[in-house]
C-alpha positions in Angstrom: 112.4 121.6 107.8 114.1 124.9 107.1 115.6 123.6 103.9 112.2 122.3 102.7 110.7 125.8 103.4 113.5 127.5 101.5 113.8 125.1 98.5 110.2 124.1 98.1 111.1 120.6 96.8 109.1 118.5 94.5 110.0 115.3 96.5 111.9 114.4 99.6 113.8 111.2 100.3 114.3 110.5 104.1 116.5 107.8 105.5 114.7 106.3 108.5 117.9 105.9 110.5 119.2 109.4 111.0 121.3 110.4 114.1 119.3 113.3 115.6 115.8 113.0 114.3 114.7 109.7 112.7 112.7 109.6 109.4 109.4 109.2 111.2 110.0 112.3 113.3 111.2 114.2 110.3 108.1 113.1 108.4 105.8 114.3 111.2 107.6 117.7 111.2 107.3 118.1 107.5 103.7 117.0 107.2 102.7 119.3 110.1 103.1 122.2 107.5 100.0 122.2 105.3 102.2 123.2 102.3 103.8 119.8 102.4 100.6 117.7 102.9 100.7 116.3 99.4 104.4 116.3 98.8 105.8 112.9 97.9 108.1 111.7 100.7 110.0 108.5 100.3 111.2 106.4 103.2 114.7 104.9 102.5 116.2 102.3 104.9 118.9 99.7 105.1 117.3 97.9 108.1 114.2 96.6 106.4 112.2 94.1 108.5 108.9 92.5 107.8 106.1 95.0 108.4 108.4 98.1 108.0 107.0 99.0 104.6 103.4 98.9 105.9 104.4 100.9 109.0 106.1 103.6 106.9 103.1 103.9 104.5 100.7 104.0 107.4 102.7 106.8 109.0 102.3 109.0 105.8 105.3 108.2 103.6 104.3 108.1 99.9 106.7 105.3 99.1 109.2 102.9 100.8 112.5 101.8 99.4 114.9 99.4 101.1 118.7 99.4 100.6 120.6 98.2 98.8 118.5 99.7 95.9 119.2 99.3 92.3 119.7 102.6 90.5 117.3 101.7 87.8 114.5 101.0 90.4 115.3 104.3 92.2 115.1 106.3 89.0 111.8 104.6 88.0 110.2 105.2 91.4 111.3 108.8 91.6 110.0 109.4 88.1 106.7 107.8 89.0 106.3 110.0 92.0 107.2 113.1 90.1 104.8 112.5 87.2 
């Protein structure tokens, strides 16, 4: 959260499986600040199960990408979100 406040990013990519605070917790923390209410935040995960995409989007992620991801797809999705 501190980095987001300092940098003021145009987009954030969060891995859902992080050691201390998972992606959903980080999303809640970031979204709790009104300055980041409309910031595109992408969920990225290697453990994609049926229903995970819907769960992430319902939680407030702007987009959902499962690994392995093709670089061309990642570039296109990030460009779409930044346009």
